[in-house]
VOMIGU-443654 format. One record per residue (C-alpha): residue in three letters; x negated, y, z. Coordinates in steps of 0.1 Angstrom, whole numbers, padded with zeros to 4 digits, always signed. Layout:
N
alaXYZ...
# end
This chain:
433
unk-0289+0005+0098unk-0271+0037+0088unk-0238+0047+0105unk-0205+0057+0088unk-0176+0074+0106unk-0143+0063+0092unk-0114+0087+0098unk-0081+0068+0094unk-0046+0073+0108unk-0035+0038+0101unk-0052+0011+0122unk-0039-0020+0139unk-0013-0027+0152unk-0001-0006+0122unk+0005-0027+0091unk-0001-0012+0057unk-0025-0016+0027unk-0046+0012+0041unk-0051-0009+0073unk-0063-0039+0054unk-0085-0018+0032unk-0105-0004+0061unk-0104-0035+0083unk-0122-0053+0054unk-0146-0024+0048unk-0155-0026+0085unk-0160-0063+0083unk-0184-0063+0054unk-0202-0029+0056unk-0229-0043+0080unk-0238-0068+0053unk-0250-0039+0032unk-0268-0019+0059unk-0240+0003+0072unk-0226+0003+0108unk-0189+0015+0108unk-0174+0036+0136unk-0137+0043+0135unk-0118+0074+0146unk-0080+0069+0147unk-0049+0080+0165unk-0036+0067+0198unk+0000+0055+0196unk+0007+0067+0161unk+0040+0066+0142unk+0041+0037+0118unk+0067+0022+0094unk+0055-0013+0102unk+0036-0031+0129unk+0016-0063+0129unk-0001-0070+0162unk-0018-0101+0148unk-0041-0077+0129unk-0057-0067+0162unk-0076-0100+0162unk-0091-0091+0128unk-0110-0060+0142unk-0147-0070+0140unk-0163-0078+0173unk-0184-0049+0186unk-0168-0023+0163unk-0165+0010+0181unk-0130+0025+0178unk-0123+0060+0191unk-0087+0071+0196unk-0073+0105+0203unk-0039+0119+0211unk-0018+0136+0184unk+0013+0158+0181unk+0040+0146+0157unk+0077+0155+0150unk+0090+0120+0145unk+0102+0113+0180unk+0121+0146+0180unk+0135+0140+0145unk+0147+0106+0155unk+0163+0119+0188unk+0182+0146+0169unk+0194+0121+0143unk+0205+0095+0169unk+0177+0071+0165unk+0154+0057+0191unk+0116+0058+0193unk+0092+0076+0169unk+0089+0050+0141unk+0092+0063+0105unk+0106+0047+0073unk+0083+0036+0046unk+0092+0067+0025unk+0101+0096+0047unk+0128+0110+0024unk+0161+0128+0029unk+0190+0104+0036unk+0216+0099+0009unk+0242+0089+0034unk+0235+0115+0061unk+0240+0149+0045unk+0248+0168+0077unk+0235+0203+0081unk+0212+0191+0109unk+0197+0164+0088unk+0191+0187+0058unk+0176+0213+0082unk+0152+0187+0097unk+0139+0177+0062unk+0135+0213+0052unk+0114+0218+0082unk+0094+0186+0075unk+0089+0197+0039unk+0078+0233+0045unk+0063+0235+0080unk+0042+0204+0080unk+0017+0208+0051unk+0005+0185+0036unk+0024+0160+0058unk+0039+0155+0093unk+0006+0140+0107unk-0011+0174+0104unk-0010+0177+0142unk-0037+0151+0145unk-0063+0173+0128unk-0071+0194+0159unk-0077+0164+0181unk-0096+0145+0154unk-0120+0173+0144unk-0131+0179+0181unk-0136+0142+0187unk-0154+0136+0154unk-0180+0163+0161unk-0189+0146+0194unk-0189+0111+0177unk-0212+0124+0149unk-0237+0135+0176unk-0235+0106+0200unk-0234+0078+0173unk-0259+0095+0150unk-0235+0093+0121unk-0250+0096+0086unk-0218+0100+0065unk-0181+0104+0069unk-0151+0089+0050unk-0115+0101+0054unk-0087+0081+0039unk-0051+0091+0030unk-0022+0090+0030unk-0017+0108+0053unk-0036+0133+0033unk-0039+0156+0063unk-0067+0132+0074unk-0088+0148+0046unk-0084+0182+0062unk-0103+0167+0091unk-0130+0156+0067unk-0131+0190+0051unk-0135+0207+0085unk-0164+0184+0094unk-0181+0191+0061unk-0179+0228+0066unk-0191+0226+0102unk-0219+0200+0099unk-0227+0196+0062unk-0226+0159+0066unk-0221+0138+0034unk-0183+0132+0031unk-0162+0109+0010unk-0124+0115+0005unk-0106+0082-0002unk-0073+0085-0019unk-0050+0054-0018unk-0021+0074-0033unk-0017+0107-0052unk-0014+0138-0030unk+0008+0165-0045unk+0020+0142-0072unk+0031+0114-0048unk+0065+0103-0058unk+0085+0111-0026unk+0075+0148-0028unk+0102+0154-0055unk+0129+0145-0030unk+0118+0171-0005unk+0133+0207-0005unk+0099+0223-0009unk+0096+0260-0016unk+0073+0274-0043unk+0050+0287-0016unk+0047+0253+0000unk+0039+0236-0033unk+0013+0263-0040unk-0003+0259-0006unk-0003+0221-0008unk-0020+0222-0043unk-0046+0246-0030unk-0055+0222-0002unk-0057+0192-0025unk-0080+0211-0049unk-0102+0223-0021unk-0106+0188-0007unk-0114+0173-0042unk-0139+0200-0050unk-0157+0200-0016unk-0161+0163-0009unk-0194+0149-0019unk-0175+0121-0036unk-0138+0112-0042unk-0129+0075-0041unk-0096+0063-0057unk-0079+0030-0060unk-0069+0030-0096unk-0081+0043-0130unk-0050+0065-0132unk-0059+0083-0100unk-0094+0086-0113unk-0081+0105-0143unk-0059+0127-0120unk-0089+0138-0099unk-0117+0136-0124unk-0118+0172-0135unk-0117+0185-0099unk-0141+0162-0081unk-0179+0167-0079unk-0182+0129-0082unk-0156+0102-0084unk-0155+0064-0081unk-0128+0038-0084unk-0128+0012-0057unk-0096-0009-0059unk-0078-0026-0031unk-0084-0063-0031unk-0083-0096-0013unk-0105-0115+0012unk-0112-0150-0001unk-0113-0162+0035unk-0077-0151+0040unk-0063-0170+0010unk-0052-0207+0015unk-0060-0232-0012unk-0030-0237-0035unk-0024-0273-0046unk+0001-0291-0069unk+0022-0304-0041unk+0059-0312-0047unk+0086-0288-0035unk+0123-0296-0028unk+0134-0263-0043unk+0121-0237-0067unk+0114-0207-0045unk+0107-0172-0059unk+0093-0149-0032unk+0091-0112-0027unk+0069-0100+0002unk+0070-0064+0013unk+0094-0036+0020unk+0121-0029-0006unk+0132+0008-0003unk+0159+0021-0027unk+0135+0028-0055unk+0124-0008-0056unk+0159-0021-0059unk+0162-0031-0096unk+0198-0041-0105unk+0185-0058-0137unk+0168-0085-0116unk+0200-0094-0098unk+0220-0094-0130unk+0194-0116-0147unk+0195-0141-0118unk+0233-0141-0119unk+0232-0151-0156unk+0206-0178-0150unk+0229-0191-0122unk+0257-0195-0147unk+0236-0207-0176unk+0213-0233-0160unk+0227-0265-0146unk+0223-0269-0108unk+0204-0235-0106unk+0222-0226-0074unk+0213-0260-0059unk+0176-0258-0068unk+0167-0221-0068unk+0161-0196-0039unk+0149-0160-0040unk+0132-0153-0007unk+0130-0116+0003unk+0106-0109+0032unk+0105-0075+0047unk+0127-0045+0052unk+0153-0046+0024unk+0173-0014+0017unk+0210-0018+0020unk+0215-0007-0016unk+0196-0038-0027unk+0217-0061-0005unk+0249-0045-0018unk+0238-0049-0054unk+0227-0085-0051unk+0260-0094-0034unk+0280-0076-0061unk+0261-0096-0087unk+0273-0128-0071unk+0239-0142-0061unk+0242-0140-0023unk+0242-0178-0020unk+0207-0181-0036unk+0191-0153-0015unk+0172-0158+0017unk+0162-0126+0036unk+0136-0126+0063unk+0123-0098+0084unk+0087-0086+0086unk+0061-0114+0091unk+0024-0113+0102unk-0001-0109+0074unk-0016-0144+0078unk+0018-0160+0075unk+0025-0138+0044unk-0006-0151+0025unk+0003-0187+0034unk+0037-0182+0019unk+0022-0166-0012unk+0001-0196-0017unk+0029-0221-0012unk+0058-0205-0032unk+0067-0215-0068unk+0067-0180-0081unk+0061-0145-0068unk+0083-0115-0077unk+0063-0082-0080unk+0076-0048-0089unk+0065-0011-0091unk+0086+0017-0076unk+0110+0034-0100unk+0095+0069-0095unk+0077+0098-0112unk+0041+0090-0120unk+0046+0053-0112unk+0021+0043-0139unk-0005+0053-0113unk+0008+0029-0086unk-0011-0003-0077unk+0003-0017-0046unk-0021-0033-0021unk-0004-0067-0022unk-0009-0071-0059unk-0044-0085-0054unk-0034-0111-0029unk-0005-0120-0053unk-0031-0126-0080unk-0055-0144-0057unk-0028-0168-0045unk-0030-0185-0080unk+0009-0186-0081unk+0029-0176-0112unk+0043-0141-0111unk+0072-0123-0127unk+0065-0085-0126unk+0087-0055-0133unk+0075-0020-0138unk+0059+0004-0164unk+0043-0018-0191unk+0016+0008-0197unk+0008+0014-0160unk-0024+0006-0141unk-0008-0024-0124unk+0003-0038-0158unk-0033-0037-0171unk-0047-0055-0140unk-0020-0082-0143unk-0027-0088-0179unk-0065-0089-0174unk-0060-0115-0147unk-0042-0138-0172unk-0007-0135-0157unk+0026-0128-0174unk+0029-0093-0188unk+0047-0066-0169unk+0085-0064-0178unk+0102-0030-0182unk+0131-0022-0158unk+0157-0027-0185unk+0143-0059-0201unk+0167-0084-0187unk+0161-0110-0214unk+0123-0107-0208unk+0128-0114-0170unk+0151-0143-0177unk+0127-0158-0201unk+0098-0158-0177unk+0118-0172-0147unk+0136-0198-0168unk+0104-0211-0183unk+0086-0217-0150unk+0119-0230-0135unk+0123-0255-0163unk+0087-0267-0160unk+0093-0272-0123unk+0124-0293-0131unk+0102-0317-0150unk+0075-0321-0123unk+0089-0307-0090unk+0054-0294-0083unk+0037-0261-0076unk+0019-0247-0106unk-0017-0236-0100unk-0030-0208-0122unk-0067-0199-0127unk-0082-0172-0105unk-0116-0170-0123unk-0113-0133-0133unk-0107-0119-0098unk-0142-0119-0081unk-0146-0082-0088unk-0116-0076-0064unk-0130-0096-0035unk-0133-0074-0004unk-0170-0081-0001unk-0177-0070-0037unk-0156-0038-0032unk-0174-0031+0001unk-0207-0035-0017unk-0196-0008-0042unk-0187+0015-0013unk-0221+0009+0003unk-0239+0017-0029unk-0221+0050-0032unk-0229+0058+0005unk-0266+0050-0001unk-0267+0074-0030unk-0252+0102-0010unk-0274+0100+0021unk-0306+0096+0000unk-0302+0130-0016
# end
């Protein structure tokens, strides 16, 4: 069996699509002749935690951890916050415009290139060289964000010549939050040069969407699209059971750029137009919800039909997906958002629940949703389109009071095992050269 070193910043108890992606790769790689070995950070700075994911780490998997140097604890101390946790998008505050806050973000934007986790590189490279020798590693894969992880892969490639895959779960220089940073032209130029060097040096670049494939295609020596996905074992079976209320559920963080006022306005109109809507309908928001969203939904007059819950473990999240009447999905309102495919989309689809989706109608996520046989993506300003989808499923429920079960026959290609098989095939081709 060949051995693969996985270099990933995010690892349980962190919670993010990147964690799920590589947990599942580690679970299924041995089925295809590859033994995974993980190199990660000790006590990293994460936007979300899910300790329940620790039990999903495959038995016998070797996980090496190193220290790191990061600015988040200092930044939080200076801004009056506790700990070293970081928000989902580390962007300048719109409410705190003090000189100190602006200075901190200028430093973050221009001293830490490509990102504030760059301090891990020096620890990771030294540890990885020892692991490559002691574990007889045949290939390396680095995954980002944080894209500074790829600089570890780049250093290993230059030092050892080992086959190396750079896995991109998001854009690098074109990632949407970069436009909010006060980056100098010199910073932008340096960051772009690093991105180009990684793309051109890696033996293969792996991306999670066709849009990202197009973005890196001209610069990469070889490129493959391996989507995020879902594990069939994780997904409870959905049945036509009766429900006392029609519950539409959103699971995940909702930063300011996922707050879509049109949605609140549409629900307010349905509340006024449909008899007993307030009595029968609930919108459940699960995760960290930005205050702007809370303010907007309250202003729309729908606070009485909203139920907000804090972050929940992943296994509970998929149970809720499979037992809700409808799922609400949206894509960030941001530059280059047509490239975005959020990790939870695949579990949404695999839940067999109806979906109402808001985002760019020509984006990568919209294409996947349509191919899966779900309702088409609705543009951010299309209030009537949103109302039409929600009212149709709500009225159907009023007749039966049952969950509706949609077909999931087109989704096998997105199962975690099939996606891991695709990665293993790529690895086999690189080490056989």
